[in-house]
N, C-alpha and C positions, 0 to 999 in steps of 0.2 A: 419323476416321470417313469412310467412303467413301459418297458419294451416288450413288444409282442412279436413272436415269430409264427411260423406255420405250426399247426398242431401236429402232434405225433401221429394221429390217425391219417391226416392228409399226406404227411411225409411217407408213411408206410404204403399208402395206396399209390403214390407216385413211384416209389421204388419198385413195387411189384409190377406196375404197368410198364416201366422201363425194362425190367427183366423179361417180361413176356414179349415185348416188342423186339428185343434183341434175339430172343429164342426163335421167333417167327422169321426174322431176317436170316439167321444162320440156317434154319431149316430150308427156306426157299433157295438160298444159294447152293446148299448141298444137294438138294433135289435136282436143280438144273445141272450141276456138275455131274451127278450120277447119270442123268439122262444123256448128256453129251458123251460120256465114256461108253455107255451101252450102245449108242448109235455108232460110235467110232469102231467099237469091237465088232459089231454086226457087219459093218462095211469091210473090215479086215478079213473076217471069215468068208464073206461073200466073194471077195477078191481072190483069196486063196483057192476057193472051190472053182471059180471060173477059170483061173489059170491052170489048175491041175486037170480039169475035165474037158475044157473046150478050146484050149490054145495049143496050136502046133504049127511050127514054121519049118521051112526047108530053105537053106541058103545054098546057092550054086553060082557058078561063073565068077568066083572071087578073083579079082585082079588087083594086085598091089603094084603101083608104079612109083618106086622110090625117087626117080628123077623129077617127078612132078608133085611129090608128096600127096599122092592121090590113091584112093581106094574105090573100087567099083565092085558091085555085087548084085545078084538077083535074089529076091526074097519071095517065097510063095507061102501064102496063108493056107495051110492044110487043115486048120481047125474049124470049129463050128461057131465062131464069133468074130466080130470085126476087131481087128487090131488097130488101135488108134495112133500109136507112135512106135518107133524103134529106138533103142539106145545102143550105140556102138562103143564098146570099150576097146581102145587101141593100146595094146601093151607093147612097149618098146624095151630096148635093153636098159635105158636110163630112167624111164618114167612111164606113167599111164595117163592117157588122155581119153576123155569121154565126149562123145558128140551125140546129138539127138537128130533123128530123121523125123521131121514133123509131117508125116504123110500116113493117112489111114489106108488099110488094106482089107477089103471085103473077103468073105469066105471064098476060097477057091481062086482068088486073084493072085497074079504075079506082077511084080514091079521091079524095075531096075533102080538102084540107088548108087549115088556116088558122093564122096566127101573128100575133103583135104585134111591134112594133119600137119602139125609143126614138128618136123624131124629134128630140129635143134633142141626141142623139149623131150621128145620120146627116144631119140636115138634110132638105131636100126630096128625095124619091126620084128617082133617075135610071135605075137599071137593077137587075134581079133576075137571078140565075143559079142554076139548080137542078142539083145534082150527085147522081147516083145512087151509092149505096154498096152493095157486095156483100161477103160474108164469104168469105175465102180463108185457109185454115190457121187458122181461128177468129179472124182479125183483120179488121177492116173495111178495105176498099180503096176509095178514092174514084176513080170513073171520070171523071176530068177531061175526057178527050177526048169524052165523051158528054154533057157538060153542055148545058143549054138556056138561052140568054139571052133575057130578056124585058124589055119596058118597060111602065111603068104609064101 
């Protein structure tokens, strides 16, 4: 009995077809990966520009009440864009705690904020730092260079 397999020509065509299909898949994956990276980089640059050119806050009337583990302050948006949120870094003697004020502030607006903190975690308060957050490409961007440091 004579055994037959696929011919060498068919085997070669199948191998070349498989290699081309794999190359196309790798190319499409890489193209999508690069596009995503370019888009992310563009949003990062746009966020940094927005923060440096159009974001400005002023914090006043800071009141720390250790007996109530409470902090109150007034924040004014002096910039040229809406600030979507604020992040407050509470630095104590023992630890750092971060809280988010989920409140937007239009250009020229002033708003009072208050929050509580865990004094058993932070210890006595040493410093507060307020960071404005803006939305760029539907993602929050923290404007670190525009933060305001305060003491109680």
